[in-house]
C-alpha positions as CSV (number, residue, x, y, z in Angstrom):
1,M,-33.9,3.2,-43.8
2,E,-31.3,0.7,-45.0
3,V,-34.3,-0.9,-47.4
4,F,-35.3,3.2,-48.5
5,E,-31.2,3.9,-48.8
6,L,-31.6,-0.1,-51.3
7,S,-34.7,1.7,-53.0
8,R,-33.2,4.9,-54.1
9,H,-29.5,3.8,-55.4
10,T,-30.9,0.7,-57.4
11,T,-33.7,2.7,-58.6
12,K,-30.6,5.4,-59.4
13,G,-29.5,2.6,-61.4
14,V,-31.6,1.9,-63.1
15,L,-32.5,4.7,-64.7
16,R,-28.8,4.9,-65.5
17,T,-29.0,1.9,-67.2
18,L,-32.3,2.9,-69.2
19,V,-30.3,6.5,-70.5
20,R,-27.7,4.9,-71.3
21,R,-28.9,2.6,-73.7
22,I,-31.7,5.2,-75.3
23,L,-28.4,7.8,-75.5
24,S,-25.1,7.3,-77.7
25,P,-21.6,7.7,-76.0
26,K,-21.3,10.9,-76.8
27,T,-24.3,12.2,-75.9
28,F,-24.7,10.6,-73.2
29,Q,-21.3,11.9,-71.7
30,F,-22.5,15.2,-72.6
31,V,-25.9,14.6,-70.5
32,R,-24.4,13.6,-67.3
33,F,-21.3,16.8,-67.8
34,Q,-24.5,19.3,-67.7
35,W,-26.2,17.6,-64.9
36,W,-23.0,17.9,-63.1
37,Y,-22.4,21.8,-64.0
38,L,-26.0,22.8,-63.2
39,S,-27.0,20.3,-59.7
40,S,-22.7,19.7,-58.4
41,Y,-20.2,22.5,-59.7
42,C,-22.6,25.8,-60.0
43,P,-23.8,25.5,-56.0
44,R,-20.0,24.8,-55.2
45,L,-19.0,28.0,-56.8
46,V,-22.4,30.2,-55.1
47,A,-21.0,28.7,-51.6
48,S,-16.8,28.2,-52.1
49,R,-17.6,32.2,-52.1
50,L,-18.9,31.8,-48.4
51,V,-17.6,28.6,-47.0
52,K,-13.8,27.4,-47.0
53,R,-13.0,23.7,-46.7
54,T,-9.4,22.3,-46.2
55,P,-7.5,19.2,-46.6
56,Q,-6.3,18.1,-43.8
57,V,-2.5,18.4,-44.4
58,R,1.2,16.2,-43.2
59,G,4.3,17.2,-44.3
60,F,7.5,14.3,-44.5
61,G,10.9,14.7,-45.0
62,A,12.6,17.8,-46.7
63,V,11.5,21.3,-46.6
64,L,12.7,22.3,-50.3
65,N,12.4,26.0,-52.3
66,P,8.7,27.9,-51.6
67,P,5.5,27.3,-52.2
68,Y,6.3,24.6,-50.0
69,L,4.3,21.4,-50.4
70,A,2.2,20.8,-47.6
71,E,1.6,24.8,-46.6
72,Q,0.9,25.1,-50.6
73,I,-1.8,22.2,-50.5
74,Q,-3.3,23.7,-47.8
75,S,-4.5,26.0,-49.4
76,V,-6.7,24.5,-50.9
77,N,-10.1,25.3,-50.4
78,A,-11.9,21.8,-51.7
79,L,-15.7,23.2,-52.1
80,A,-14.2,25.5,-54.3
81,P,-14.7,23.8,-58.5
82,T,-12.6,24.6,-60.8
83,R,-11.3,24.9,-64.8
84,M,-9.5,20.7,-64.0
85,C,-12.9,20.0,-62.1
86,R,-14.4,20.2,-65.7
87,V,-12.8,18.9,-68.0
88,M,-11.7,15.4,-66.4
89,T,-15.4,15.8,-65.8
90,K,-16.3,16.5,-69.5
91,Y,-14.4,13.9,-70.3
92,G,-16.2,11.4,-67.6
93,S,-12.7,10.8,-65.2
94,D,-14.3,11.2,-61.3
95,K,-11.3,12.6,-59.8
96,G,-13.5,16.2,-59.9
97,R,-17.2,14.7,-59.9
98,M,-16.7,11.9,-57.0
99,H,-13.2,13.0,-55.7
100,S,-11.9,16.6,-55.2
101,Y,-8.7,15.9,-56.8
102,T,-8.9,18.3,-58.9
103,T,-9.1,21.2,-56.7
104,V,-5.6,20.0,-54.8
105,Y,-4.0,19.4,-59.0
106,S,-4.7,23.1,-60.0
107,A,-3.1,24.5,-57.0
108,L,-0.7,22.5,-57.7
109,F,-0.5,22.3,-61.7
110,K,-1.9,25.3,-63.4
111,E,2.2,27.3,-63.4
112,R,2.9,24.8,-65.1
113,S,-0.4,24.3,-67.6
114,D,1.4,25.7,-70.7
115,Q,4.6,23.7,-70.8
116,P,6.3,20.5,-72.8
117,L,5.8,18.1,-69.4
118,R,5.5,14.2,-70.1
119,V,2.8,13.0,-67.7
120,L,2.1,9.4,-67.0
121,E,-0.6,8.0,-64.9
122,L,-0.9,4.7,-63.3
123,G,-4.9,2.9,-63.9
124,L,-6.6,3.9,-66.3
125,G,-9.8,3.3,-65.5
126,S,-10.9,-0.2,-67.2
127,N,-14.4,-1.2,-67.3
128,N,-14.1,-4.4,-67.8
129,Q,-15.1,-6.2,-64.1
130,D,-13.6,-8.9,-64.4
131,V,-10.9,-6.4,-63.3
132,P,-10.2,-5.2,-59.6
133,S,-9.7,-1.3,-59.1
134,N,-12.3,-1.3,-62.2
135,M,-14.9,1.5,-62.2
136,G,-17.4,-0.4,-63.5
137,V,-19.8,-0.7,-67.0
138,F,-20.0,2.6,-67.2
139,G,-16.8,3.6,-66.9
140,A,-15.0,5.3,-69.9
141,P,-10.8,4.4,-70.1
142,G,-8.2,6.7,-70.4
143,A,-11.0,10.0,-69.5
144,S,-8.3,11.6,-67.7
145,L,-5.5,10.7,-70.2
146,R,-7.7,13.3,-72.4
147,G,-8.2,15.8,-69.7
148,W,-4.7,15.9,-69.0
149,R,-4.3,16.9,-72.5
150,E,-6.3,19.3,-72.5
151,F,-5.0,21.2,-69.7
152,F,-1.1,20.5,-70.9
153,P,-1.9,21.7,-74.3
154,H,2.2,21.4,-74.8
155,A,2.1,17.6,-73.2
156,L,2.7,14.2,-73.8
157,V,0.7,12.0,-72.1
158,Y,2.0,8.2,-71.4
159,G,-0.8,6.1,-69.4
160,A,-0.5,2.0,-67.9
161,D,-3.1,-0.3,-66.9
162,I,-2.9,-4.3,-66.1
163,D,-5.7,-5.0,-68.5
164,R,-4.2,-5.1,-72.0
165,R,-7.9,-5.0,-73.5
166,I,-8.0,-0.7,-73.0
167,L,-5.0,0.4,-74.1
168,F,-4.8,2.2,-77.1
169,Q,-3.2,4.8,-78.3
170,E,-4.1,9.1,-79.7
171,D,-2.6,11.9,-80.4
172,R,-0.2,12.1,-77.4
173,I,-1.5,10.0,-75.7
174,K,0.3,6.6,-75.6
175,T,-0.4,3.6,-73.1
176,F,0.9,0.5,-71.9
177,Y,0.7,-2.5,-70.1
178,C,1.5,-2.6,-66.5
179,D,1.0,-5.4,-63.4
180,Q,2.2,-2.4,-60.5
181,L,1.6,-5.6,-58.1
182,D,5.1,-7.1,-60.2
183,Q,8.6,-4.6,-60.1
184,S,10.1,-6.6,-63.3
185,S,6.7,-5.6,-64.9
186,I,7.0,-1.6,-63.3
187,R,10.5,-1.8,-64.5
188,E,10.0,-3.5,-68.6
189,L,6.9,-0.1,-67.8
190,W,9.9,2.4,-68.0
191,S,12.4,1.3,-69.9
192,D,10.0,1.8,-73.2
193,P,11.7,4.9,-75.2
194,D,9.9,6.8,-75.0
195,L,9.5,7.3,-71.0
196,Q,13.3,7.1,-71.2
197,G,14.3,10.7,-69.1
198,G,11.7,9.9,-66.6
199,V,8.2,11.8,-66.9
200,D,7.0,16.0,-64.9
201,I,4.1,14.0,-63.2
202,I,3.4,10.5,-61.9
203,I,-0.2,9.8,-61.1
204,E,-0.6,6.8,-59.5
205,D,-4.7,5.7,-59.8
206,G,-3.8,1.6,-60.6
207,L,-4.9,-0.7,-57.4
208,H,-6.1,1.4,-54.5
209,T,-4.1,-1.1,-51.8
210,F,-2.0,-0.4,-49.3
211,E,0.9,-2.8,-51.4
212,G,-0.8,-1.8,-54.6
213,N,0.5,1.3,-53.8
214,V,3.9,1.0,-52.8
215,A,5.0,-1.1,-55.4
216,F,4.4,1.9,-57.8
217,L,5.4,4.3,-55.7
218,E,8.9,2.3,-54.9
219,G,9.3,1.4,-59.0
220,S,8.3,4.8,-60.0
221,L,9.9,7.7,-57.7
222,D,13.5,7.1,-59.0
223,H,12.1,8.2,-62.5
224,L,10.2,11.5,-62.0
225,R,12.3,14.6,-63.2
226,P,13.7,17.1,-60.3
227,G,10.7,19.5,-59.2
228,G,8.5,17.3,-60.4
229,I,5.2,15.9,-59.0
230,Y,3.8,12.0,-57.8
231,V,0.0,11.6,-56.9
232,A,-1.4,8.6,-55.9
233,E,-4.9,8.5,-55.2
234,D,-7.8,7.0,-53.6
235,V,-5.3,6.2,-50.1
236,M,-7.3,4.6,-47.9
237,R,-7.5,6.0,-44.4
238,D,-7.8,3.3,-42.8
239,H,-3.5,2.4,-43.9
240,I,-2.8,6.1,-42.4
241,D,-0.4,5.0,-39.7
242,K,1.5,3.0,-41.7
243,W,1.7,5.5,-44.2
244,Y,2.8,7.9,-41.7
245,H,5.9,5.3,-40.4
246,R,6.9,4.5,-43.6
247,L,7.4,8.4,-44.1
248,E,9.2,9.2,-41.6
249,A,10.8,6.1,-41.4
250,V,11.6,5.1,-44.3
251,Y,11.1,7.5,-47.3
252,S,11.4,10.7,-46.0
253,K,15.5,9.5,-45.1
254,R,15.7,7.3,-48.4
255,H,14.9,10.4,-50.4
256,P,16.7,13.1,-48.9
257,M,15.1,15.4,-52.0
258,Y,12.0,14.7,-51.6
259,E,8.5,15.9,-49.7
260,F,5.9,14.2,-48.8
261,A,2.2,15.4,-48.5
262,F,-0.5,12.9,-47.1
263,V,-3.8,14.9,-47.7
264,A,-7.0,13.9,-45.8
265,L,-9.3,15.3,-47.8
266,P,-12.5,17.0,-46.2
267,N,-14.8,14.1,-48.0
268,G,-17.9,13.2,-45.9
269,G,-15.9,10.4,-44.5
270,K,-14.8,8.5,-47.3
271,R,-12.4,5.8,-46.5
272,D,-10.1,5.7,-49.8
273,R,-10.5,9.5,-51.6
274,D,-7.4,10.5,-49.2
275,L,-4.1,11.3,-51.5
276,L,-0.2,11.1,-51.1
277,V,1.6,13.5,-53.1
278,V,5.6,13.7,-53.3
279,R,7.7,16.5,-54.8
280,R,10.7,16.2,-55.8
281,G,13.4,18.7,-55.1
282,A,15.0,20.6,-58.5
283,D,18.8,19.4,-58.7
């Protein structure tokens, strides 16, 4: 069985490499999107009419005005694809294609899609393999930033990454350097004039470690605007006890006007596909 699995994945990798070399990046992305749409999106759309797969959610901290954060996420059908799934996958992000994060994001953000928000995501998706938590050589740096820009047509979108080689600037997108394990680097990021006044949405998709998640959360939570949402992606389920203790004993007491939710998605047993979601109350 192991030999078969190895052979199957090796063959798949070789075919992807050949196709990528033959096609231009835009054509490759278009072909991959069309394949995903037919092989995954459409079947999930049909299946979700019959089956509902909801996350397991545990809430911590304040219970603010409805809709309550934990209950809102608990009602999500992670099997049902959304417009945000299509948008993110179109640009090459794996937030919908592999993780089903976009089903949660759609529920959290769909009512605010036309607002002039400020969005920041840590982790641009480096394709340089010497960078920890890189996306591999086929990664598309900045894919999710372009997805946020389309989903929020009136928003300003910011990104940050430790890999200076992939930083860029486009219409309504600006990126910055940040080492999320270095509190001075995080402070320098938030001291940039463009980020003064905070942001409405923070997505942490950087170094997928407990230490990295905690460091950026603690250095960034105060920069979340009232009513804003903070999400740490790719949280390791192996550290769930650490998170439960920290959320209950530390963060819920230190931040009494914030709701916290640990979200375990129905993900086939993968260990690093959970979310930490935080919402700041309206001041």
